[in-house]
C-alpha positions in Angstrom: 16.8 11.9 -8.6 13.3 13.2 -9.7 12.8 11.9 -12.9 13.3 8.4 -11.1 11.3 9.5 -8.3 7.8 10.3 -10.8 8.6 6.7 -13.2 8.0 6.0 -9.2 4.5 7.8 -9.2 4.1 6.6 -12.4 4.5 2.7 -12.0 2.2 3.0 -8.4 -0.6 5.1 -10.2 -1.6 1.9 -13.6 -0.7 -0.5 -10.5 -3.4 1.6 -8.7 -5.5 1.5 -12.2 -4.9 -1.7 -13.6 -6.0 -3.3 -10.1 -9.1 -1.3 -9.5 -10.2 -2.5 -13.1 -9.4 -6.1 -12.1 -10.0 -7.0 -9.0 -13.6 -6.8 -8.9 -14.7 -7.8 -11.2 -12.6 -11.3 -10.7 -13.4 -11.4 -6.7 -17.6 -11.2 -7.6 -17.0 -13.9 -11.0 -15.0 -16.3 -8.2 -17.4 -16.1 -5.6 -20.5 -16.7 -7.2 -18.3 -19.7 -8.9 -17.4 -20.8 -5.6 -20.1 -20.9 -3.9 -22.7 -21.3 -6.6 -24.8 -18.6 -5.0 -24.8 -15.3 -6.8 -25.9 -12.9 -4.3 -23.4 -14.5 -1.8 -20.5 -14.1 -4.3 -21.6 -10.3 -4.4 -22.2 -9.8 -1.0 -18.3 -11.4 -0.3 -16.9 -9.5 -3.0 -18.5 -6.3 -1.8 -17.3 -6.9 2.1 -14.0 -7.5 0.6 -13.9 -4.7 -1.2 -15.1 -2.9 1.3 -12.7 -3.7 3.8 -10.1 -3.0 1.4 -11.4 0.7 -0.3 -11.7 1.7 3.6 -8.2 0.3 5.0 -6.3 3.3 2.8 -6.7 6.2 1.7 -8.4 6.3 -2.4 -8.7 8.6 -5.6 -12.2 9.1 -6.4 -11.3 8.1 -9.5 -10.3 4.7 -8.5 -12.7 3.7 -6.4 -15.8 5.0 -9.3 -13.6 2.4 -12.0 -13.6 0.0 -8.8 -17.4 0.5 -9.0 -17.5 -0.1 -12.4 -15.9 -3.3 -12.5 -17.8 -4.4 -9.5 -21.4 -3.9 -11.1 -20.0 -5.4 -14.8 -18.8 -8.4 -12.6 -22.2 -8.4 -10.9 -24.1 -8.7 -14.4 -21.5 -11.6 -15.0 -22.0 -13.9 -12.1 -25.9 -13.4 -13.4 -24.7 -15.0 -16.4 -22.7 -17.3 -14.7 -25.4 -18.8 -12.6 -28.1 -18.7 -15.1 -25.2 -21.6 -17.1 -24.7 -23.5 -14.9 -27.8 -23.5 -13.7 -29.0 -25.1 -16.6 -25.8 -27.6 -17.5 -26.7 -28.9 -13.8 -30.9 -29.9 -14.7 
């Protein structure tokens, strides 16, 4: 029984880690692409991330990974906006 519990905790931990890596980056890129404005996309994604992270008590390493992913997504959104503004001009 104890062995089964450890497997479930490991699975939950891996899902949370994967979510912390992928979700902030994806949200920033998605909102930037949908709104055609990098600042609106960044603010919407930041608001959603803060809402989710404040609703649940998370470990510090998950918060730091999420912050790093958000930062990488922000850099990507700047590049994405440059790409699409050149295409439409």
